[in-house]
N, C-alpha and C positions, 0 to 999 in steps of 0.2 A: 660241906662242898670246895673246893679247888677254884679259884681265882677265876679262871676259863668258864668252866661250868656257869657259875656266879653269873658271869657275865652276859651269858646266852641267856642265861633265863631273865634276866633285867630286859634285856632287849626283846625278847619273845612279849613278855608280861606287860608291858608299855603300849600304850594307847597311842595310834596316829593314822588314822586315816585319811588317804590322799584329800592334801589343802590344810590336814590338821595333824603337820607333822611335828610338833614344838616341843612334844615332851621326849621326842627321840633325838630331835635335836640336841636338846638340852644334856642325855646320857652321853652322845660322843662329843661335846664340849668338855664334861666332868671328868670323861675318861682320857682325853687330847690334848688337854689347854696348857699342862706340863710341859710338852713333847714338838707341841706342832703348833707354829704361827695360825689362829682362826680368823675366818673372815665371813661374809656370807654373800651369795648372790643376792640380786633384788624381790627375788621369787622365793626363798625362804632355804633353798640349798645350802650347807655349810661346809665349808673348805678348808680344809687341814693342811697346810704345808707345812712336810718336814724338811728341810737343805740336808744337802748332804755335802759331797766334795765340790760340787758344781752347782751351780744356778740351774745347767741345761745339762741334757733335757729333760723337761718336764712329761712327768710320768703321772697321769690321771688314774687311780682307783676310783672306780664310780659304785656305790650301794643306793639303793632307793632305800628312804625312809618309810614310806607309806604301805599299807597295808590295803586291803578290799575291805570295804564298809559300809555302809548306808548313811542316807543325809534324810532329817525330818523333812518330809512334802506339804503334809496338812495332817490336821488334828480332826476328827471325824464331831459329831457332837458327842457322840456317846464315849468320846477319850481315848479310841484307837489313833493309832499313828499309821498313816498311809505315807512309804518312804519310796525314795530314789536312790539307783544303786553307784558307789564309788567303785568302779573295778569289774572284773567280770566274775558273774554269779551264774551258776546252775541251779535252778528251783530246785531240782534235787534236793541239795546239800543243804539247806535253807529249812525246813517246817521244822517246827517246833525244837530248834534252837534260843538257845540263852542270848540276849544281848543287853551294850549296854548303853545308854542314851546318855549324852555327857550336855549337862542344860546349864543354865546359869548359875542355878540354885545350886548345884551338885550332882553326882552321877545318880542315875535314876535306871533300875534292874528293868529289865522286859524281856519276853519270849514272840518271838515269829510265832503266831496261829495260825490253827488250821483247823480244817473239819474233821472230826471223827469215823473212823471208816464204816461205824455203824450207820451212819446217817448216808452212805452215798451210794447212788446206785453203782451195780458190780462194772458198768464201762468205765464210770470215770476213777474208779480205783485205780485203774492201768494208765489214766493220763496224768501227763507233767502240769501241773496247777500253773497257770500264766503266772507272770512276775505280778502284772496288773493286779491280782486278786487279793496277794499279801496285804499283810498287817501286820502290826507289831501293838503285844496289849502289854501296857506298864502298869495295870492294875487301878486305872483310872475311873470312875465314875461319871466322867462327862467330860467333855470339851473344854470347861472354865476350872477344873480342877486339873485337867493336864496342862493348863496353861498358866492359873496362876498359884497354885498350890504347889505343883510340881517343878515350875521355871521350863517347859518346854517349848518352844516356835521354832517355827520354819527356819531350817538352814543350819539347827543342829547335828554334830555328827553323831554316828551310831556305831558302835563297836562290838565285833564278835565278840562273845564272854569266853573265854579259854582260858587254863591256868599251865602255865609248865610246868611237866613231871619228867621223872626220868622214868623208865619202863622196866619189867623185870631184868632184863639185861639193859644193864646202867649205861651202854654206850647208844641204845635207840633213846633217841629224846624229841617227846610229844611235847608240841606246845605251837602257839598261836604266830601267823604273823611269819614263820619262816622265810616267805616271800614278804618281804625281802630280808628280817632283821638279821639274817645268818650271815648276808653282805653287809653289812654295815659291824657287825662285830669282828668279820675277818679283817676287814680293814684296820679297825681300831685295832686289831692283834698284831695287825704286820707292822702297824707304824710302832707299837711298843717295843718289838723285837728287833725292829731299825733304828731305836732309840740307842743301843750300843753298838753300832756296825755300823761301817765304812760303806758308802752307796755314791756311785759316781754320776749324781743326777740329783734331781729334787722333785723329793714326789709330792704328790696332792691328793690327799684321803678325802673324799667328797661323799657327804650325807645329802642325794637328789631329791626333792619333791615331786611328787603327782605325776612317778612314772607310771602309776597300773591306768590313768586317765589322758596319756597320751607323751609318756615320755619328756615331761615339760621342763623339769628342772634338769635333765642332761644337756639340754639346749642353751639354758640361760648361765649354768655353771662353765659349762668348755667355754663360753663366750668370754669368761671372766680370766679362766688360765690360758687357755689359748696353747693345750697341750701337742706334744709332740708324739704321744705315744699314749694307750687308752687301755684300759681295762675294765669290763663291765663285770661286775661281782653279783653273781645273781644265785636262782636256785632255777632245778632243771625236773621234768617228769622222771621220777623212780620207775621203771618198767620190771617190776619184781615184785606184783601183787597180781593177783589172779583177773586174768579178762585183758589184760593188757601183751600184746605180742611183741617179739622183737623187732618187728618191722617197724611196731611204732615209738618205740623206745626199748634201748639195750641198756641203760644206765643201770645198778642196782648200788643199795645200800650196802654201805662198808667195804666197797671196792673200791674208791680214788673218788679224787675231785675229778669232776666233770671239766673237759678240752668241749667249746661247739666248735663244729664244723660248718654248720649251715644253723640259719635260723630265718625266719617271717620279713624279720628287719635288717639282716646283714649276713652277707657273705663275709668272713672274717678276712685279713691280710693274711695270705696264707707262708708269707715267708716269717710272719711273727708268729702263726701259728705252729709252725715247724721248729722253731726256734725252743717254744714253750716244750711240744714234746719231748726236746733234748736234753732239755732244761732238769725234768722230769725223770729223765732214765739215767740222766748222769747221776742226780743224788738221790736216787732208788726210791721216788715217790708215787705212791701206787695213782695212774690217773684212767680215766674212761673218758671215753669219744661220744661226745652227743650229737644229738642231730633231731633241730625240733620245727615242724614248718606250722604249727599252728599259734606261734608266741612269738614276741619281740624280747628286746632289753635297752637298758638306757644307750647300749651303744650302737643302735639304730639311730640314733640321733650324733652322738659325738663324732661316727668316724665319716659322717660328711659337714664336718664345721670346716668354715674357711674352706682352704686347699684340696683336706682332707687329712683324716688322722688314722695311722694305723691301730685297728682294734682287735681284740681277741675276748670272749666272753667266758669266765671261769665261773660255773656252777655248781652246786651242793645238789643230788640227785635227793627229791623231797616226794616223798608218797603224801598225796591226797592236797595238793596244791588247789588254790582257791575254795580250801573248805575251814570250815571254826579249828579245827585244827589238823596238825599235818606232824611229818614224823621224819625227820634225819638222823644221820648216824655221827658221834661224836669222831670215832675215823676221818671220815671223808673232809667234815671241818678242820682238824687239825693238818691233815695233806693237803687242804686249798690253802692254809696260813704258812705250812714251810715251802710250797711252791714257789707263791708271790715274794717271801722275802729271797728265795734261790734267784728268781728272775729277775728281781729290781737291782740285785747285788752285782749282775752284768750288763746291765743295761746304761753303757756309755755313749758318747754319742756318735761313736764310728758304727757300736753296733745298731743304735737304733736308726741311723742314716742308710745300711744296709736294708732296710726292711723295704725302700723305696725305689732303691736302685732298678 
């Protein structure tokens, strides 16, 4: 397995739901500590500063480290776990899936329990089960066994259990938490490639915390950096599966990195957006135009920091976002890295100033 693919596997397999991003922060530190100056905001986001030919402009690349997951809320007398949600889940994709409960005594396997169809009335088989009715079975026989023997307690994080794998077509990559470990991996690879290149600015590669529960780390890390320009690097909904129309999503796996022209949290700086399109076309980098009405990214907070920060969202088309497993395409990942490197090498003070003139 080559280094780029190994990095993607490492980030996908790592555990880090919102508020518990320590493992991902450690991976970014491991990969970047020799080529960037490492610091942190007080919420837990990691800030990796890569100096170029000048201290400014300050270019922020933000990728959130957290994945959606759960948290232990209550342990029943019978030893089952009632849980709350970290990020946006749809009940249809949860039933019967394996999870990992991270306790003070170690990782505990579990499964999101459900009634078998054999005992359900016909009308109930067509319904979506309410989140409040779901529970996790960890194989405990009682409340005491769950707490005392297994070490489970309220507040413990719960991780979707899914392992990275390459598919029959090896460019299709199946794994957990692409939203947004792929963004973290893109930042790592971009800074590595810039290590041997001249660039007329200083780049801040940021792994933000708690994006899935309110874009929180984006706000605190932007306050530390005070960026002159920002890119949120995230995932987008791939529209190339049955049931999704081109009105809902036009991006497809393997057709290039996506550049957002609209999402629920931000309308991008149009001059910067067009500049990104131009750089992609000049360098023969395949790209797609993304339009998302139902979600947002870290750029939603960053672009309104202080007096405003010109911002654009760069995303990787992803199948099955906010499920236990998703699929990305390696070509799109590589196109995103190429685009970020090419764009950063052109961002001197005069270019950045032109975006707000």
